[in-house]
C-alpha positions in Angstrom: 81.5 -5.0 20.3 78.3 -5.1 22.5 79.5 -1.9 24.2 79.4 -0.1 20.9 75.8 -1.1 20.0 73.6 2.0 19.7 70.3 2.6 21.3 68.7 1.4 18.0 69.8 -2.2 18.8 67.2 -4.9 18.2 67.0 -8.5 19.5 66.6 -10.9 16.6 66.1 -14.7 16.8 67.2 -16.6 13.7 68.6 -20.0 13.0 67.8 -20.9 16.6 70.0 -18.2 18.1 69.4 -14.7 19.5 71.4 -11.7 18.3 71.8 -8.1 19.3 71.6 -6.2 15.9 72.7 -2.6 15.6 70.0 -1.3 13.2 71.5 2.2 13.2 74.7 0.9 11.6 73.4 -0.6 8.4 76.0 -1.3 5.7 74.7 -1.1 2.1 76.6 -3.4 -0.2 74.7 -2.4 -3.4 76.3 -0.2 -6.1 74.0 2.8 -6.9 72.9 2.5 -10.5 73.4 6.0 -11.9 71.6 6.1 -15.2 73.2 9.4 -16.2 76.8 8.6 -14.9 79.4 6.0 -14.5 78.0 2.6 -13.7 79.3 -1.0 -13.6 78.5 -3.3 -16.5 79.4 -6.8 -17.8 79.4 -9.1 -20.8 79.2 -6.2 -23.3 75.7 -5.3 -22.3 74.4 -1.8 -23.1 74.5 0.7 -20.2 71.4 1.1 -18.2 69.6 4.2 -19.3 66.6 6.4 -18.6 64.3 8.4 -20.8 61.5 10.9 -19.9 58.1 9.6 -20.7 56.3 11.4 -23.5 52.6 11.0 -24.1 50.7 13.5 -26.2 51.6 16.9 -24.8 52.9 15.4 -21.6 56.7 15.2 -21.0 58.0 13.7 -17.8 60.8 16.1 -17.2 60.4 19.2 -15.1 63.5 20.7 -16.8 61.7 20.5 -20.1 58.5 22.2 -18.8 56.8 19.0 -17.5 54.7 19.1 -14.4 56.6 16.2 -12.9 59.5 13.8 -13.5 58.4 10.5 -14.9 61.1 8.3 -16.6 61.2 5.0 -18.3 64.2 2.8 -17.4 66.0 0.2 -19.4 68.5 -2.2 -17.8 69.7 -5.8 -17.9 69.8 -7.0 -14.2 72.5 -9.6 -14.8 74.8 -7.0 -16.3 73.9 -3.6 -14.9 74.8 -3.2 -11.3 74.1 -5.2 -8.1 71.6 -8.0 -8.6 70.4 -11.2 -7.1 69.7 -14.3 -9.2 68.1 -17.7 -8.6 68.3 -21.1 -10.1 66.0 -19.9 -12.9 69.1 -18.4 -14.4 70.0 -21.8 -15.8 66.8 -23.8 -16.0 64.3 -24.4 -18.8 61.6 -23.4 -16.3 61.0 -19.8 -15.6 61.7 -19.5 -11.9 61.3 -16.2 -10.2 63.8 -14.8 -7.8 60.9 -13.1 -6.0 59.8 -16.6 -4.9 63.2 -17.7 -3.8 64.7 -14.7 -1.9 62.4 -15.0 1.0 64.9 -15.1 3.9 64.7 -11.6 5.5 67.5 -11.8 8.1 70.3 -14.3 7.7 73.4 -14.9 9.7 76.3 -13.9 7.5 80.0 -14.1 7.4 82.1 -11.5 5.5 85.5 -12.7 4.3 88.2 -11.0 2.3 90.2 -13.2 -0.1 93.0 -12.6 -2.6 92.4 -14.6 -5.8 95.4 -16.8 -6.8 97.0 -17.1 -10.2 95.7 -20.2 -11.9 99.4 -21.3 -12.4 100.0 -21.1 -8.7 97.3 -23.5 -7.5 96.4 -27.1 -8.0 92.7 -26.1 -7.9 90.9 -25.8 -11.2 87.7 -25.1 -13.0 85.6 -26.5 -15.9 86.8 -25.5 -18.5 90.4 -25.5 -17.3 91.7 -22.0 -16.5 93.8 -20.2 -19.1 97.1 -18.5 -18.4 96.6 -15.3 -16.5 93.3 -16.4 -14.9 92.8 -15.8 -11.2 90.9 -18.2 -9.0 89.1 -17.8 -5.7 90.2 -21.0 -4.1 89.0 -23.3 -1.3 92.4 -22.8 0.4 92.0 -19.0 0.4 88.4 -19.2 1.7 89.3 -21.7 4.5 92.2 -19.6 5.5 90.1 -16.5 5.8 87.3 -18.4 7.6 89.7 -19.9 10.1 89.7 -16.7 12.1 86.0 -17.1 12.7 85.8 -20.8 13.5 82.6 -22.0 15.1 80.5 -19.3 13.4 77.1 -20.5 12.1 76.1 -18.7 8.9 73.6 -19.2 6.1 75.0 -16.3 4.0 78.6 -15.7 2.9 79.8 -12.3 1.6 83.1 -12.4 -0.3 85.2 -9.3 -0.9 88.1 -9.8 -3.4 91.4 -8.1 -2.9 92.6 -5.7 -4.1 89.4 -3.8 -3.3 89.7 -0.9 -5.7 87.0 1.8 -5.9 86.8 1.4 -9.6 84.6 -1.7 -8.9 81.8 0.9 -8.5 81.9 1.7 -12.2 84.1 -1.0 -13.9 83.1 -2.1 -17.3 83.7 -5.9 -17.4 83.9 -6.3 -21.1 83.6 -9.5 -23.0 87.4 -9.8 -23.2 87.9 -9.0 -19.5 88.3 -12.1 -17.3 87.7 -11.1 -13.6 88.6 -13.6 -10.9 86.2 -16.6 -10.5 85.6 -19.6 -8.3 87.4 -22.9 -8.5 85.4 -26.0 -8.3 86.9 -26.9 -4.9 86.0 -23.4 -3.6 82.4 -23.8 -4.6 82.2 -27.3 -3.1 83.4 -25.8 0.2 80.7 -23.2 0.1 78.1 -25.8 -0.5 79.5 -28.0 2.3 79.1 -24.9 4.6 75.4 -24.9 3.6 75.6 -21.3 2.4 72.1 -20.4 1.1 72.9 -16.8 0.1 76.2 -16.0 -1.6 77.1 -12.3 -2.1 80.2 -11.5 -4.3 81.7 -8.3 -5.8 82.3 -10.0 -9.1 80.1 -10.1 -12.3 79.9 -13.9 -12.2 80.8 -17.0 -10.1 82.2 -18.6 -13.3 84.8 -17.5 -15.9 83.5 -14.8 -18.1 84.0 -17.0 -21.2 83.4 -20.5 -20.0 82.0 -22.2 -23.1 78.5 -22.3 -21.5 79.4 -24.7 -18.6 78.5 -22.4 -15.7 80.1 -25.1 -13.5 80.1 -23.3 -10.2 76.6 -21.9 -10.7 75.4 -25.5 -11.1 77.4 -26.7 -8.1 75.9 -24.0 -6.0 72.4 -24.9 -7.0 73.0 -28.6 -6.7 72.6 -29.3 -10.4 74.5 -31.9 -12.5 76.9 -30.7 -15.2 74.9 -29.4 -18.1 71.6 -29.8 -16.2 68.8 -27.4 -17.2 65.8 -28.9 -15.3 64.6 -27.3 -12.1 63.7 -30.8 -10.8 67.4 -31.7 -10.6 68.3 -28.7 -8.4 68.9 -29.9 -4.8 69.6 -26.4 -3.5 66.9 -24.5 -5.4 66.2 -22.2 -2.4 69.7 -20.6 -2.7 70.5 -17.2 -4.2 73.6 -15.5 -5.7 74.1 -11.8 -5.5 76.7 -10.4 -7.9 78.3 -7.0 -8.5 78.1 -6.0 -4.9 80.7 -3.7 -3.3 82.1 -4.0 0.3 83.9 -0.8 1.4 87.4 -1.3 2.8 86.3 0.2 6.1 84.0 -2.8 6.8 85.8 -5.4 8.8 85.6 -9.1 8.1 83.5 -11.0 10.5 79.9 -11.8 11.6 76.8 -9.8 10.6 73.2 -10.3 9.8 72.2 -9.9 6.1 69.0 -8.3 5.0 68.8 -9.2 1.3 66.4 -6.7 -0.3 65.4 -7.8 -3.9 63.1 -5.9 -6.3 59.9 -7.8 -6.8 60.5 -8.7 -10.4 58.9 -11.9 -11.6 62.2 -12.9 -13.3 65.2 -15.1 -12.6 67.2 -12.0 -11.5 66.4 -8.5 -10.2 68.3 -5.5 -8.9 69.0 -5.9 -5.2 70.3 -4.2 -2.1 72.1 -6.4 0.3 72.4 -4.8 3.8 74.7 -5.9 6.6 74.0 -5.2 10.2 76.6 -5.6 12.9 75.5 -8.3 15.3 76.6 -10.1 18.5 75.1 -13.0 20.3 72.4 -11.9 22.8 
C-alpha cells in the first residue's frame, strides 16, 4: 500500500506510533443532508428543512429577487443525517459533544459485518430481541477483526451488510427495527478500548427498547438505568450514527478525522473522514 501513497502523504504520530497518511485520498463517511431532496431520517422525526430568511423588505433568496441567499435551517441532529453524540445523550447533566469530540486523528479499524437473526444466536439484548430482529454480534465482530489481528485502534467503523445505497435516504420509521448491537458485542467493543464508534445505523440499541438504551450505557460505562454523568467511566467516548461507508472502501486500517459541528449540545451533525494509512 505504501507504493500507492500519493505525494500528499503526511507523517502523523498518534497513540505512540508513526503513520504515513494519504491526505489526497480522504473518504467521507457522512451522508449529505439535502434539505430539498431525499434524506435519511429516524424515529418519526420531521424531515430537516430550510426556509429563506425574510426581514422587512429583505428576502434571502436570489430566485425571489433577493440580493443574496440566506436560509434558516431546522433539523434534529439525532434523527436527520450523520451525527455524533456524547454521554450527554442519556444524562441529567447537559454535556456538550463539542467538549468531548476533541481527538483530531485517531487510529481506526473498518469492519464489515452481517447482522444475525436473533433466533440464530445465543447473544441477546435488554430487552430481549423480538422475532425478526437482527443483531450485530460479538461473534461477527471478532470474526471480521480476526483478519486484522495485532492492530491498535481507538476508533471502530462498522459497515453493516447488505450495504444498500438506500441507506443514503432511508426513512427509519418508528415501526422499522434496523439491526442493533447485542450486549456481548458492545462489551467486546469496550474491551477493545474503542473511544469513537462509527456506525451506519440510526441507533446502537433497538429502535423501540422500552427506554433501556442498554448498549449506549455499556459504551459510556454507565450502570443500567443510570442518568448521572458522575457514573460514566467512559465519558470521553463518542458515537457517530447514520454514517455511510461506500462498498468500494476496503475493510482495514485507517486514520479517522472526526469533524463535528461546534454545537453546544449532546449531539451535532458531523463528518467522519477516513484516510488510508500505513506504519511509517
